[in-house]
C-alpha positions in Angstrom: 6.6 17.7 16.1 9.6 15.4 16.0 13.1 16.9 15.8 16.7 15.6 15.9 16.8 16.4 19.6 13.6 14.4 20.3 13.9 11.7 23.1 15.6 8.5 22.0 12.5 6.5 23.1 10.5 8.4 20.5 12.9 7.5 17.7 12.9 3.9 18.9 9.1 3.8 18.7 9.2 5.1 15.1 11.9 2.6 14.1 10.2 -0.4 15.7 6.9 0.6 14.2 8.5 0.9 10.8 10.3 -2.5 11.1 7.0 -4.2 12.0 5.2 -2.4 9.1 7.9 -3.7 6.7 7.5 -7.2 8.1 3.8 -7.2 7.4 4.3 -5.7 4.0 7.0 -8.2 3.1 4.8 -11.2 4.1 1.5 -10.1 2.5 2.6 -7.6 -0.1 0.7 -4.7 1.4 -0.4 -3.2 4.7 2.7 -1.3 5.7 1.0 2.1 5.7 -1.8 0.8 7.9 0.7 0.0 10.7 2.8 3.2 10.3 0.0 5.7 9.8 -1.7 5.6 13.3 1.7 5.9 15.1 3.2 8.4 12.8 0.2 10.7 12.9 0.5 10.7 16.7 3.8 12.5 16.4 3.5 14.2 13.0 0.9 16.3 11.2 -1.0 14.2 8.6 0.7 15.7 5.6 4.2 15.0 6.9 3.2 11.4 7.9 1.7 10.8 4.4 4.9 12.0 2.7 7.1 9.9 5.0 5.0 6.8 4.3 4.9 7.4 0.6 8.7 7.9 0.4 9.6 4.7 2.3 7.1 2.6 0.4 8.3 3.9 -3.0 12.0 3.6 -2.3 11.8 0.2 -0.6 9.3 -1.0 -3.2 11.8 -0.2 -6.0 14.6 -1.8 -4.1 12.5 -5.0 -3.8 11.7 -5.1 -7.5 14.8 -7.1 -8.3 13.9 -9.8 -5.8 10.2 -10.1 -6.5 10.3 -9.5 -10.3 11.0 -13.1 -11.2 7.8 -14.2 -9.3 5.6 -11.4 -10.6 2.8 -12.3 -13.0 3.7 -9.7 -15.5 0.6 -10.3 -17.7 -1.4 -8.9 -14.8 1.1 -6.4 -13.4 2.1 -4.6 -16.6 -1.4 -3.5 -17.8 -2.5 -2.9 -14.2 0.5 -0.5 -13.6 -0.1 1.3 -16.9 -3.8 1.9 -15.9 -2.8 2.9 -12.4 -0.2 5.5 -13.5 -2.5 7.0 -16.1 -5.3 7.4 -13.6 -3.2 8.7 -10.6 -3.3 12.3 -11.8 -7.2 12.2 -11.6 -7.0 11.5 -7.9 -4.4 14.3 -7.3 -6.7 16.7 -9.2 -9.9 15.6 -7.3 -8.2 15.8 -3.9 -8.8 19.6 -3.9 -12.5 19.4 -4.8 -13.9 16.4 -2.9 -14.2 15.2 0.7 -11.3 12.8 1.0 -12.6 11.5 4.4 -15.9 10.6 2.8 -14.1 8.8 -0.1 -12.0 7.0 2.5 -15.1 5.8 4.4 -16.8 4.6 1.2 -13.7 2.7 0.2 -13.5 1.2 3.6 -17.1 -0.1 3.5 -16.5 -1.6 0.1 -13.3 -3.3 1.3 -15.0 -4.6 4.4 -17.8 -6.2 2.3 -15.3 -7.6 -0.2 -13.1 -9.0 2.6 -16.1 -11.0 3.9 -16.7 -12.1 0.4 -13.1 -13.3 0.0 -13.3 -15.1 3.3 -16.5 -16.9 2.2 -15.1 -17.5 -1.3 -17.8 -15.7 -3.1 -17.4 -15.5 -6.9 -16.7 -11.9 -7.9 -18.2 -10.4 -11.0 -14.8 -9.4 -12.4 -11.4 -10.9 -13.0 -8.1 -9.0 -12.8 -6.8 -11.3 -15.5 -9.3 -9.9 -18.0 -8.7 -6.7 -19.9 -11.7 -4.9 -18.6 -11.3 -6.0 -15.0 -7.6 -5.3 -15.1 -8.2 -1.8 -16.6 -11.0 -0.9 -14.2 -9.2 -2.1 -11.0 -5.9 -0.5 -12.1 -7.5 2.8 -12.9 -9.6 2.8 -9.7 -6.6 2.0 -7.6 -4.4 4.6 -9.3 -7.1 7.3 -8.8 -7.4 6.4 -5.1 -3.7 6.6 -4.6 -3.8 10.2 -5.8 -7.0 10.8 -3.8 -5.8 10.3 -0.2 -3.5 7.4 -0.7 -6.1 4.6 -0.4 -5.4 2.9 -3.6 -4.4 -0.5 -2.5 -7.7 -2.4 -1.8 -9.2 -2.7 -5.3 -6.1 -4.4 -6.6 -5.5 -6.5 -3.5 -9.1 -7.8 -3.6 -8.7 -8.5 -7.3 -5.5 -10.5 -6.8 -6.9 -12.5 -3.8 -9.9 -13.4 -5.8 -7.7 -15.3 -8.3 -6.4 -18.8 -7.7 -2.7 -17.9 -7.8 0.2 -19.1 -5.7 0.8 -17.0 -2.6 4.2 -15.9 -3.6 3.1 -14.9 -7.1 0.2 -12.9 -5.6 2.5 -11.1 -3.2 5.1 -10.4 -5.8 2.6 -9.0 -8.3 1.1 -6.7 -5.6 4.6 -5.5 -4.6 5.6 -4.8 -8.2 2.3 -2.9 -9.0 2.6 -0.8 -5.8 6.2 0.0 -6.5 5.4 1.3 -10.0 2.2 3.2 -9.2 3.5 4.7 -6.0 6.6 6.0 -7.9 4.3 7.6 -10.4 2.2 9.2 -7.6 5.2 10.5 -5.7 6.7 11.9 -8.9 3.5 13.8 -9.7 3.3 15.1 -6.2 6.9 16.3 -6.4 6.2 18.1 -9.6 3.3 19.9 -7.8 5.6 20.8 -4.9 3.7 18.5 -2.5 6.8 16.6 -1.4 8.8 18.9 0.9 9.8 19.7 4.4 10.2 17.3 7.3 8.4 14.5 5.5 11.5 14.1 3.3 13.8 13.9 6.4 11.7 11.4 8.2 11.1 9.4 5.0 14.8 9.0 4.4 15.4 8.1 8.0 12.9 5.3 7.9 14.0 3.7 4.7 16.6 1.3 6.3 14.3 0.0 9.1 11.5 -0.5 6.6 13.8 -2.3 4.1 15.1 -4.5 6.9 11.5 -5.5 8.0 10.4 -6.0 4.4 13.4 -8.3 3.7 12.6 -10.4 6.7 8.9 -10.6 5.7 9.8 -11.6 2.2 11.7 -14.6 3.6 8.9 -15.6 6.0 6.5 -16.6 3.2 7.9 -20.1 2.6 5.9 -22.9 0.9 5.1 -24.3 4.4 3.6 -21.0 5.4 1.7 -20.3 2.1 -1.6 -21.6 3.6 -1.5 -18.7 6.1 -1.1 -16.1 3.3 -4.8 -15.7 2.3 -6.0 -15.6 5.9 -3.3 -13.1 6.9 -4.2 -10.9 3.9 -7.9 -10.9 4.7 -7.2 -9.9 8.3 -5.0 -7.0 7.1 -7.8 -6.0 4.7 -10.3 -5.9 7.5 -7.9 -3.8 9.6 -7.4 -1.4 6.6 -11.2 -1.1 6.4 -11.6 -0.5 10.1 -8.9 2.1 10.1 -10.5 3.9 7.1 -13.8 4.1 9.0 -12.2 5.9 11.9 -12.2 9.8 12.0 -8.9 11.3 10.8 
């Protein structure tokens, strides 16, 4: 377990990892947790690592809202966020009665299949712009955030399936995640699930994560927009691969 007296090299490892995670998140709009989780769980227990990651994502996500709000497609983000927040308690309730590892693996397999579909530009049988598709994807995502923190993929896949500008897609994802992760963290706090060293490490990693995210936000220029979809699909495949590993 990490402590204030831990070697400087260990803290440097955590900070560098967090900056890189923020960088990836800032460019694509997601994936920060994927980069942080394997490293953090090497030095922390899974609960502490999860709380740490949730805190930095929530705080930095809210801080970024002012910057990404103008580019957000609010006709998608608003109903999506409402559905996600309403459904998040379902996941928090189910987490005590289902096999979270099994859920994670099922989600990972679905994400892997959908990622290949996105790469091959298949036509998906839903649209995140439509009321039903928006409600289903938002509610599914919100439930999965509460159930093991794997809520990102349904909404990411839905957004990437649309023909939207890269910066609009990224901004809409960042806005949605900021709102729903805030709801999830608030509910966890009410249940007493946010406590201990996770808070300390979460607060310590906020500035590195924000720095990396700010840099990533600036990297997605119009010239680099063609890279956005490919980078996002690569991250999705990595998310799926990580979800299939034993935890």
